A tleap script that builds the chain and sets N, CA, C and O, in Angstrom:
source leaprc.protein.ff14SB
mol = sequence {
  NMET ASN PHE SER THR GLU GLU LYS THR MET
  TRP LEU GLU ASP TRP ARG ARG SER GLY LYS
  LYS ALA TRP SER TYR ALA LYS GLU ASN GLY
  LEU ILE PRO GLN THR PHE VAL SER TRP THR
  LYS ARG GLU HIE LYS ALA GLY PHE VAL GLU
  ILE SER THR PRO LEU ILE PRO PRO ALA ASN
  THR THR GLN GLU ILE LEU ILE GLU LYS GLY
  ASP MET LYS ILE HIE ILE PRO VAL ASN LEU
  GLY ARG ASN GLU LEU LEU ALA VAL MET GLU
  GLY ILE ARG GLY ALA CLEU
}
set mol.1.N position { -25.133 -0.125 7.522 }
set mol.1.CA position { -25.284 0.938 6.545 }
set mol.1.C position { -24.507 0.559 5.290 }
set mol.1.O position { -23.374 0.087 5.383 }
set mol.2.N position { -25.099 0.759 4.129 }
set mol.2.CA position { -24.435 0.492 2.863 }
set mol.2.C position { -23.780 1.762 2.349 }
set mol.2.O position { -24.352 2.849 2.419 }
set mol.3.N position { -22.569 1.601 1.833 }
set mol.3.CA position { -21.832 2.737 1.292 }
set mol.3.C position { -21.692 2.571 -0.209 }
set mol.3.O position { -21.547 1.455 -0.709 }
set mol.4.N position { -21.737 3.690 -0.930 }
set mol.4.CA position { -21.522 3.654 -2.373 }
set mol.4.C position { -20.034 3.423 -2.653 }
set mol.4.O position { -19.198 3.549 -1.759 }
set mol.5.N position { -19.724 3.089 -3.882 }
set mol.5.CA position { -18.329 2.896 -4.281 }
set mol.5.C position { -17.535 4.175 -4.039 }
set mol.5.O position { -16.386 4.117 -3.601 }
set mol.6.N position { -18.132 5.317 -4.317 }
set mol.6.CA position { -17.454 6.601 -4.119 }
set mol.6.C position { -17.144 6.836 -2.636 }
set mol.6.O position { -16.065 7.313 -2.283 }
set mol.7.N position { -18.111 6.492 -1.777 }
set mol.7.CA position { -17.903 6.670 -0.336 }
set mol.7.C position { -16.799 5.733 0.169 }
set mol.7.O position { -15.954 6.136 0.968 }
set mol.8.N position { -16.813 4.492 -0.299 }
set mol.8.CA position { -15.764 3.555 0.102 }
set mol.8.C position { -14.402 4.062 -0.342 }
set mol.8.O position { -13.429 3.999 0.410 }
set mol.9.N position { -14.340 4.564 -1.560 }
set mol.9.CA position { -13.079 5.102 -2.080 }
set mol.9.C position { -12.600 6.266 -1.224 }
set mol.9.O position { -11.409 6.372 -0.929 }
set mol.10.N position { -13.523 7.142 -0.823 }
set mol.10.CA position { -13.170 8.286 0.029 }
set mol.10.C position { -12.610 7.808 1.365 }
set mol.10.O position { -11.590 8.315 1.832 }
set mol.11.N position { -13.290 6.813 1.989 }
set mol.11.CA position { -12.819 6.293 3.267 }
set mol.11.C position { -11.444 5.655 3.120 }
set mol.11.O position { -10.563 5.868 3.953 }
set mol.12.N position { -11.261 4.867 2.055 }
set mol.12.CA position { -9.978 4.183 1.852 }
set mol.12.C position { -8.843 5.172 1.605 }
set mol.12.O position { -7.739 4.989 2.117 }
set mol.13.N position { -9.105 6.214 0.827 }
set mol.13.CA position { -8.075 7.228 0.578 }
set mol.13.C position { -7.706 7.955 1.863 }
set mol.13.O position { -6.529 8.192 2.134 }
set mol.14.N position { -8.716 8.308 2.655 }
set mol.14.CA position { -8.450 8.991 3.919 }
set mol.14.C position { -7.667 8.084 4.864 }
set mol.14.O position { -6.757 8.539 5.557 }
set mol.15.N position { -8.019 6.808 4.891 }
set mol.15.CA position { -7.303 5.834 5.735 }
set mol.15.C position { -5.836 5.736 5.319 }
set mol.15.O position { -4.954 5.754 6.177 }
set mol.16.N position { -5.559 5.631 4.010 }
set mol.16.CA position { -4.170 5.532 3.550 }
set mol.16.C position { -3.364 6.760 3.976 }
set mol.16.O position { -2.216 6.637 4.402 }
set mol.17.N position { -3.960 7.928 3.860 }
set mol.17.CA position { -3.257 9.161 4.265 }
set mol.17.C position { -3.018 9.197 5.767 }
set mol.17.O position { -2.056 9.809 6.231 }
set mol.18.N position { -3.893 8.539 6.531 }
set mol.18.CA position { -3.769 8.587 7.994 }
set mol.18.C position { -2.563 7.814 8.511 }
set mol.18.O position { -2.015 8.148 9.562 }
set mol.19.N position { -2.146 6.786 7.781 }
set mol.19.CA position { -1.025 5.960 8.225 }
set mol.19.C position { -1.389 5.009 9.358 }
set mol.19.O position { -0.507 4.380 9.944 }
set mol.20.N position { -2.662 4.897 9.669 }
set mol.20.CA position { -3.105 4.043 10.777 }
set mol.20.C position { -3.446 2.640 10.289 }
set mol.20.O position { -3.668 2.414 9.100 }
set mol.21.N position { -3.484 1.708 11.230 }
set mol.21.CA position { -3.944 0.361 10.938 }
set mol.21.C position { -5.435 0.446 10.589 }
set mol.21.O position { -6.161 1.275 11.137 }
set mol.22.N position { -5.879 -0.416 9.677 }
set mol.22.CA position { -7.262 -0.369 9.202 }
set mol.22.C position { -8.264 -0.518 10.352 }
set mol.22.O position { -9.257 0.208 10.411 }
set mol.23.N position { -8.004 -1.453 11.256 }
set mol.23.CA position { -8.929 -1.710 12.370 }
set mol.23.C position { -9.079 -0.454 13.239 }
set mol.23.O position { -10.194 -0.052 13.571 }
set mol.24.N position { -7.949 0.159 13.600 }
set mol.24.CA position { -7.977 1.359 14.448 }
set mol.24.C position { -8.683 2.506 13.750 }
set mol.24.O position { -9.500 3.202 14.353 }
set mol.25.N position { -8.366 2.702 12.479 }
set mol.25.CA position { -8.991 3.784 11.718 }
set mol.25.C position { -10.510 3.621 11.702 }
set mol.25.O position { -11.250 4.579 11.928 }
set mol.26.N position { -10.966 2.390 11.431 }
set mol.26.CA position { -12.406 2.146 11.365 }
set mol.26.C position { -13.084 2.478 12.688 }
set mol.26.O position { -14.112 3.154 12.709 }
set mol.27.N position { -12.512 2.006 13.792 }
set mol.27.CA position { -13.111 2.264 15.103 }
set mol.27.C position { -13.159 3.759 15.404 }
set mol.27.O position { -14.157 4.259 15.922 }
set mol.28.N position { -12.084 4.470 15.080 }
set mol.28.CA position { -12.009 5.903 15.359 }
set mol.28.C position { -13.007 6.710 14.523 }
set mol.28.O position { -13.393 7.816 14.900 }
set mol.29.N position { -13.421 6.141 13.379 }
set mol.29.CA position { -14.316 6.870 12.475 }
set mol.29.C position { -15.729 6.309 12.439 }
set mol.29.O position { -16.509 6.629 11.541 }
set mol.30.N position { -16.056 5.472 13.419 }
set mol.30.CA position { -17.421 4.965 13.529 }
set mol.30.C position { -17.815 3.948 12.472 }
set mol.30.O position { -19.000 3.743 12.210 }
set mol.31.N position { -16.824 3.314 11.868 }
set mol.31.CA position { -17.097 2.272 10.879 }
set mol.31.C position { -16.989 0.904 11.542 }
set mol.31.O position { -16.319 0.767 12.565 }
set mol.32.N position { -17.629 -0.091 10.983 }
set mol.32.CA position { -17.517 -1.447 11.509 }
set mol.32.C position { -16.153 -1.993 11.078 }
set mol.32.O position { -15.909 -2.167 9.884 }
set mol.33.N position { -15.263 -2.266 12.040 }
set mol.33.CA position { -13.898 -2.666 11.689 }
set mol.33.C position { -13.815 -3.862 10.740 }
set mol.33.O position { -13.023 -3.836 9.799 }
set mol.34.N position { -14.610 -4.902 10.964 }
set mol.34.CA position { -14.558 -6.078 10.092 }
set mol.34.C position { -14.915 -5.703 8.651 }
set mol.34.O position { -14.285 -6.177 7.706 }
set mol.35.N position { -15.910 -4.868 8.496 }
set mol.35.CA position { -16.333 -4.434 7.162 }
set mol.35.C position { -15.230 -3.613 6.498 }
set mol.35.O position { -14.896 -3.827 5.333 }
set mol.36.N position { -14.671 -2.671 7.258 }
set mol.36.CA position { -13.642 -1.811 6.680 }
set mol.36.C position { -12.411 -2.615 6.273 }
set mol.36.O position { -11.850 -2.390 5.201 }
set mol.37.N position { -11.991 -3.541 7.116 }
set mol.37.CA position { -10.838 -4.377 6.781 }
set mol.37.C position { -11.123 -5.173 5.514 }
set mol.37.O position { -10.231 -5.355 4.686 }
set mol.38.N position { -12.349 -5.648 5.354 }
set mol.38.CA position { -12.682 -6.394 4.130 }
set mol.38.C position { -12.603 -5.483 2.905 }
set mol.38.O position { -12.230 -5.943 1.826 }
set mol.39.N position { -12.948 -4.196 3.048 }
set mol.39.CA position { -12.796 -3.262 1.929 }
set mol.39.C position { -11.334 -3.161 1.527 }
set mol.39.O position { -11.003 -3.175 0.341 }
set mol.40.N position { -10.447 -3.057 2.540 }
set mol.40.CA position { -9.019 -2.896 2.226 }
set mol.40.C position { -8.489 -4.139 1.532 }
set mol.40.O position { -7.664 -4.032 0.625 }
set mol.41.N position { -8.946 -5.317 1.942 }
set mol.41.CA position { -8.483 -6.558 1.306 }
set mol.41.C position { -9.026 -6.682 -0.109 }
set mol.41.O position { -8.306 -7.084 -1.023 }
set mol.42.N position { -10.281 -6.340 -0.288 }
set mol.42.CA position { -10.899 -6.414 -1.608 }
set mol.42.C position { -10.204 -5.450 -2.565 }
set mol.42.O position { -9.942 -5.789 -3.719 }
set mol.43.N position { -9.913 -4.258 -2.082 }
set mol.43.CA position { -9.228 -3.267 -2.915 }
set mol.43.C position { -7.839 -3.768 -3.279 }
set mol.43.O position { -7.392 -3.604 -4.414 }
set mol.44.N position { -7.162 -4.374 -2.322 }
set mol.44.CA position { -5.811 -4.874 -2.555 }
set mol.44.C position { -5.815 -5.957 -3.630 }
set mol.44.O position { -4.935 -5.979 -4.491 }
set mol.45.N position { -6.810 -6.864 -3.585 }
set mol.45.CA position { -6.902 -7.936 -4.579 }
set mol.45.C position { -7.285 -7.387 -5.943 }
set mol.45.O position { -6.775 -7.848 -6.964 }
set mol.46.N position { -8.180 -6.404 -5.969 }
set mol.46.CA position { -8.668 -5.866 -7.233 }
set mol.46.C position { -7.674 -4.919 -7.879 }
set mol.46.O position { -7.652 -4.768 -9.100 }
set mol.47.N position { -6.853 -4.282 -7.059 }
set mol.47.CA position { -5.915 -3.301 -7.572 }
set mol.47.C position { -4.701 -3.940 -8.198 }
set mol.47.O position { -4.586 -5.164 -8.257 }
set mol.48.N position { -3.818 -3.127 -8.654 }
set mol.48.CA position { -2.566 -3.629 -9.189 }
set mol.48.C position { -1.449 -2.751 -8.688 }
set mol.48.O position { -1.657 -1.607 -8.282 }
set mol.49.N position { -0.293 -3.296 -8.725 }
set mol.49.CA position { 0.886 -2.554 -8.322 }
set mol.49.C position { 1.761 -2.417 -9.547 }
set mol.49.O position { 2.131 -3.410 -10.173 }
set mol.50.N position { 2.088 -1.199 -9.884 }
set mol.50.CA position { 2.942 -0.958 -11.034 }
set mol.50.C position { 4.387 -1.092 -10.591 }
set mol.50.O position { 4.820 -0.445 -9.638 }
set mol.51.N position { 5.118 -1.928 -11.283 }
set mol.51.CA position { 6.531 -2.108 -10.995 }
set mol.51.C position { 7.283 -1.673 -12.235 }
set mol.51.O position { 7.057 -2.184 -13.332 }
set mol.52.N position { 8.172 -0.732 -12.043 }
set mol.52.CA position { 8.932 -0.269 -13.197 }
set mol.52.C position { 10.410 -0.234 -12.848 }
set mol.52.O position { 10.800 0.140 -11.742 }
set mol.53.N position { 11.208 -0.627 -13.802 }
set mol.53.CA position { 12.653 -0.525 -13.652 }
set mol.53.C position { 13.164 0.156 -14.909 }
set mol.53.O position { 12.686 -0.131 -16.007 }
set mol.54.N position { 14.112 1.039 -14.766 }
set mol.54.CA position { 14.638 1.709 -15.957 }
set mol.54.C position { 15.369 0.705 -16.847 }
set mol.54.O position { 16.087 -0.166 -16.354 }
set mol.55.N position { 15.183 0.835 -18.155 }
set mol.55.CA position { 15.901 -0.051 -19.074 }
set mol.55.C position { 17.396 0.237 -19.023 }
set mol.55.O position { 18.215 -0.680 -18.971 }
set mol.56.N position { 17.736 1.503 -19.038 }
set mol.56.CA position { 19.136 1.908 -18.906 }
set mol.56.C position { 19.188 2.948 -17.795 }
set mol.56.O position { 18.715 4.070 -17.974 }
set mol.57.N position { 19.760 2.585 -16.650 }
set mol.57.CA position { 19.775 3.542 -15.543 }
set mol.57.C position { 20.671 4.735 -15.851 }
set mol.57.O position { 21.696 4.593 -16.517 }
set mol.58.N position { 20.288 5.894 -15.372 }
set mol.58.CA position { 21.147 7.067 -15.546 }
set mol.58.C position { 22.510 6.820 -14.894 }
set mol.58.O position { 22.626 6.050 -13.940 }
set mol.59.N position { 23.522 7.477 -15.419 }
set mol.59.CA position { 24.873 7.325 -14.882 }
set mol.59.C position { 24.912 7.731 -13.415 }
set mol.59.O position { 24.196 8.639 -12.992 }
set mol.60.N position { 25.754 7.052 -12.644 }
set mol.60.CA position { 25.972 7.351 -11.228 }
set mol.60.C position { 24.715 7.191 -10.374 }
set mol.60.O position { 24.543 7.910 -9.389 }
set mol.61.N position { 23.846 6.267 -10.736 }
set mol.61.CA position { 22.671 6.011 -9.903 }
set mol.61.C position { 22.633 4.527 -9.554 }
set mol.61.O position { 23.251 3.696 -10.219 }
set mol.62.N position { 21.905 4.225 -8.516 }
set mol.62.CA position { 21.726 2.845 -8.088 }
set mol.62.C position { 20.524 2.277 -8.813 }
set mol.62.O position { 19.475 2.918 -8.879 }
set mol.63.N position { 20.669 1.075 -9.358 }
set mol.63.CA position { 19.517 0.450 -9.992 }
set mol.63.C position { 18.518 0.072 -8.908 }
set mol.63.O position { 18.896 -0.412 -7.841 }
set mol.64.N position { 17.252 0.294 -9.190 }
set mol.64.CA position { 16.223 0.015 -8.202 }
set mol.64.C position { 14.927 -0.392 -8.874 }
set mol.64.O position { 14.708 -0.149 -10.061 }
set mol.65.N position { 14.087 -1.009 -8.089 }
set mol.65.CA position { 12.736 -1.347 -8.504 }
set mol.65.C position { 11.821 -0.350 -7.807 }
set mol.65.O position { 11.947 -0.115 -6.605 }
set mol.66.N position { 10.910 0.226 -8.561 }
set mol.66.CA position { 9.968 1.187 -7.997 }
set mol.66.C position { 8.598 0.538 -7.958 }
set mol.66.O position { 8.089 0.088 -8.985 }
set mol.67.N position { 7.996 0.487 -6.772 }
set mol.67.CA position { 6.647 -0.051 -6.596 }
set mol.67.C position { 5.758 1.115 -6.205 }
set mol.67.O position { 6.039 1.825 -5.240 }
set mol.68.N position { 4.680 1.309 -6.962 }
set mol.68.CA position { 3.754 2.401 -6.684 }
set mol.68.C position { 2.349 1.854 -6.518 }
set mol.68.O position { 1.892 1.028 -7.309 }
set mol.69.N position { 1.672 2.321 -5.488 }
set mol.69.CA position { 0.259 1.988 -5.266 }
set mol.69.C position { -0.368 3.196 -4.594 }
set mol.69.O position { -0.039 3.513 -3.450 }
set mol.70.N position { -1.251 3.860 -5.280 }
set mol.70.CA position { -1.861 5.069 -4.732 }
set mol.70.C position { -0.791 6.115 -4.457 }
set mol.70.O position { 0.001 6.443 -5.340 }
set mol.71.N position { -0.764 6.634 -3.244 }
set mol.71.CA position { 0.229 7.640 -2.863 }
set mol.71.C position { 1.542 7.020 -2.401 }
set mol.71.O position { 2.512 7.737 -2.154 }
set mol.72.N position { 1.581 5.706 -2.284 }
set mol.72.CA position { 2.762 5.036 -1.749 }
set mol.72.C position { 3.757 4.723 -2.869 }
set mol.72.O position { 3.375 4.205 -3.918 }
set mol.73.N position { 5.015 5.037 -2.643 }
set mol.73.CA position { 6.090 4.696 -3.567 }
set mol.73.C position { 7.197 4.029 -2.765 }
set mol.73.O position { 7.644 4.552 -1.745 }
set mol.74.N position { 7.630 2.871 -3.238 }
set mol.74.CA position { 8.682 2.139 -2.553 }
set mol.74.C position { 9.817 1.917 -3.543 }
set mol.74.O position { 9.612 1.352 -4.617 }
set mol.75.N position { 10.999 2.358 -3.181 }
set mol.75.CA position { 12.192 2.180 -4.002 }
set mol.75.C position { 13.023 1.067 -3.373 }
set mol.75.O position { 13.449 1.178 -2.223 }
set mol.76.N position { 13.248 0.004 -4.124 }
set mol.76.CA position { 14.007 -1.135 -3.608 }
set mol.76.C position { 15.242 -1.338 -4.478 }
set mol.76.O position { 15.108 -1.587 -5.676 }
set mol.77.N position { 16.433 -1.240 -3.911 }
set mol.77.CA position { 17.649 -1.482 -4.695 }
set mol.77.C position { 17.646 -2.917 -5.229 }
set mol.77.O position { 17.249 -3.839 -4.517 }
set mol.78.N position { 18.084 -3.112 -6.476 }
set mol.78.CA position { 18.064 -4.446 -7.061 }
set mol.78.C position { 19.055 -5.381 -6.381 }
set mol.78.O position { 18.906 -6.601 -6.463 }
set mol.79.N position { 20.049 -4.839 -5.723 }
set mol.79.CA position { 21.044 -5.682 -5.051 }
set mol.79.C position { 20.698 -5.954 -3.587 }
set mol.79.O position { 21.565 -6.343 -2.805 }
set mol.80.N position { 19.437 -5.750 -3.218 }
set mol.80.CA position { 18.993 -5.990 -1.851 }
set mol.80.C position { 19.062 -7.483 -1.546 }
set mol.80.O position { 18.647 -8.304 -2.364 }
set mol.81.N position { 19.579 -7.832 -0.385 }
set mol.81.CA position { 19.686 -9.226 0.020 }
set mol.81.C position { 18.333 -9.815 0.382 }
set mol.81.O position { 17.359 -9.095 0.605 }
set mol.82.N position { 18.294 -11.144 0.435 }
set mol.82.CA position { 17.041 -11.856 0.723 }
set mol.82.C position { 16.431 -11.417 2.053 }
set mol.82.O position { 15.240 -11.112 2.110 }
set mol.83.N position { 17.222 -11.381 3.117 }
set mol.83.CA position { 16.700 -11.007 4.439 }
set mol.83.C position { 16.217 -9.562 4.466 }
set mol.83.O position { 15.207 -9.249 5.097 }
set mol.84.N position { 16.941 -8.689 3.782 }
set mol.84.CA position { 16.524 -7.287 3.734 }
set mol.84.C position { 15.213 -7.143 2.968 }
set mol.84.O position { 14.335 -6.379 3.369 }
set mol.85.N position { 15.081 -7.885 1.860 }
set mol.85.CA position { 13.850 -7.835 1.076 }
set mol.85.C position { 12.670 -8.367 1.896 }
set mol.85.O position { 11.578 -7.800 1.847 }
set mol.86.N position { 12.880 -9.436 2.637 }
set mol.86.CA position { 11.821 -9.969 3.496 }
set mol.86.C position { 11.403 -8.938 4.539 }
set mol.86.O position { 10.217 -8.814 4.844 }
set mol.87.N position { 12.361 -8.201 5.087 }
set mol.87.CA position { 12.044 -7.160 6.068 }
set mol.87.C position { 11.212 -6.044 5.446 }
set mol.87.O position { 10.285 -5.530 6.072 }
set mol.88.N position { 11.547 -5.669 4.205 }
set mol.88.CA position { 10.773 -4.649 3.489 }
set mol.88.C position { 9.343 -5.129 3.278 }
set mol.88.O position { 8.393 -4.391 3.537 }
set mol.89.N position { 9.190 -6.366 2.810 }
set mol.89.CA position { 7.866 -6.916 2.555 }
set mol.89.C position { 7.041 -7.003 3.845 }
set mol.89.O position { 5.840 -6.731 3.835 }
set mol.90.N position { 7.677 -7.377 4.934 }
set mol.90.CA position { 6.990 -7.441 6.228 }
set mol.90.C position { 6.528 -6.040 6.653 }
set mol.90.O position { 5.432 -5.878 7.189 }
set mol.91.N position { 7.366 -5.042 6.412 }
set mol.91.CA position { 6.988 -3.662 6.726 }
set mol.91.C position { 5.803 -3.191 5.910 }
set mol.91.O position { 4.935 -2.481 6.417 }
set mol.92.N position { 5.764 -3.585 4.645 }
set mol.92.CA position { 4.633 -3.213 3.785 }
set mol.92.C position { 3.357 -3.877 4.299 }
set mol.92.O position { 2.304 -3.245 4.386 }
set mol.93.N position { 3.470 -5.152 4.634 }
set mol.93.CA position { 2.284 -5.860 5.139 }
set mol.93.C position { 1.797 -5.211 6.432 }
set mol.93.O position { 0.588 -5.110 6.641 }
set mol.94.N position { 2.694 -4.772 7.297 }
set mol.94.CA position { 2.299 -4.112 8.539 }
set mol.94.C position { 1.627 -2.776 8.306 }
set mol.94.O position { 0.795 -2.345 9.104 }
set mol.95.N position { 1.991 -2.112 7.202 }
set mol.95.CA position { 1.398 -0.815 6.896 }
set mol.95.C position { -0.028 -0.954 6.379 }
set mol.95.O position { -0.820 -0.014 6.438 }
set mol.96.N position { -0.338 -2.131 5.879 }
set mol.96.CA position { -1.692 -2.331 5.343 }
set mol.96.C position { -2.556 -2.773 6.459 }
set mol.96.O position { -3.748 -3.009 6.261 }
savepdb mol mol.pdb
quit
């Protein structure tokens, strides 16, 4: 079955809100898992992630990098160590 861009967007938004793995979500919703996973990868490549850091942080706050994609917001302290940053990135990859 072919889906319109609007339908794909609806499925992808619902999947993100579900917090489930793409493969599981597709199976539970009667979608072909391989096709659905390819939608998530295509969207990821086509999309962008906005990264913003304050030029001058407010007093008494920790400097951080903010990553936003859709409904997801990730705050990463700028003084995060290499191993901690790798763990964060691995967690993000697992969520997709």
